[in-house]
C-alpha angles and dihedrals in degrees: 000000000000118000118253109247121222142194124194123217111204121025102213127124098292090049089066089058089052093047091051093056096039091055090055098044107025139359125282107217104169144001130200137200134153087229101074094204091060094048092046094050096050092041091053094048092053099029092243130139117265121225127183096196124054092205091055091048093050094046099045109024099073099155094085134093105193135031115208106210109213099155125122115298095255091057099049094095097045095047095042092052092049091051094047093049090050088059104260133122114244135217106194123198120230132310097044089215141323095258139035088233090061091045090055092049089052091051091047091052092052091047093050092046093045090232135131122255112201122188123204111243100154098161090073086074094058103121096233092045092052090046094051091045089055091050092050093048089051092051093242094144095045117211110005113232104180148343134210123200120190121188111179111168138150125239112162127197091269091064090064099039118121090352143111086242113104095032123113092220099055105015103034101198144313093282091056099046107030106022112024089107088057093050089050092055090051090057093040093052102032106028131229125350122236105184136017136193125172145172122202140179143173108229108155103023106053110148088016105071133024097226144032128316094189137037147167120206132190118202136190113197127212089244091061098256121128126219144185133209121199114185140167142155089211100091101137114259100334145019111290111181150349109186142160126193124188124195117200137166091258103033154353127230134180126197110194144149119108094297107026086270102128130065097223101172140013134169112161129162110259093341138092128188102228130222110311128215117256109265127221119273122256120278110270117221105174107265095015142041133227136194124311114299101244098141089117089066091045088057092044089057093045091055092046091052094048098040103029103023091241123164120273114248090210120023132193086258088061091050091048093050092052092050090046093055093045089048090051092047092053091043092056096039122125106213121212 
């Protein structure tokens, strides 16, 4: 079976994670970045061709199958649509876009081109998350009463310095850049949200970022359960916790650790989640860490879909739903 051939748009830190897995599972043909030094560096490391214009790459580099979009959040829609219209499948990093309108345009472009649009949702592959999802799907916890999501990370001023991060135009907000994976898991595990209330503030990053660094969200789900989200990037010195606790009529479970990577508590009627495989570590980005590094499994699924007509683990509809909820949260927020 021929290897799937890839190009990467955007050569920042996350692009290196993509390149690593592409080199093991497919073939990296080309990379692109408007900063020539970044494109040249990644291209040299993986023996790919460097481009400095995405338009030029899409018009002239025809021996590729998939474009992995790793550009800033606010460019995801524009770059994904261009790649789809050029006749390539697309794997788009999170968040899918910064508005539902853009998400819908991306989906329309994929449909019109007859191409696949994959969205990175790697935290679904965390072993305890997958195990709890299975238990919920089997009804092991009975009726769900409530859920609590805590996201306590550290992002100091240096993280945002001389970067697109922290801007409304290209970043979009803390829920988009730091915690969109967590919001996705809420929807994946609990279902659609009916009502939202939220309060937000910027305490430690005034003059540094254009949005909140802390927030509290109250949720009412369509299934009748209620939920809360407490999040901040002000955990002193380092990431502290990413945890999700579910209370049901037949059991309680808590997934914890820094990245929802540890099953910290379970007490379920007539059921035990057995020993779980060790998950991947968090993504390392120099002075800070990100979510668990499950991009290998994202690429495994992409290859299975393209080569064996398997089912996507995260569709464009999932990406749209995550953006829609974040959009709703921000729209209803009371800002201190």
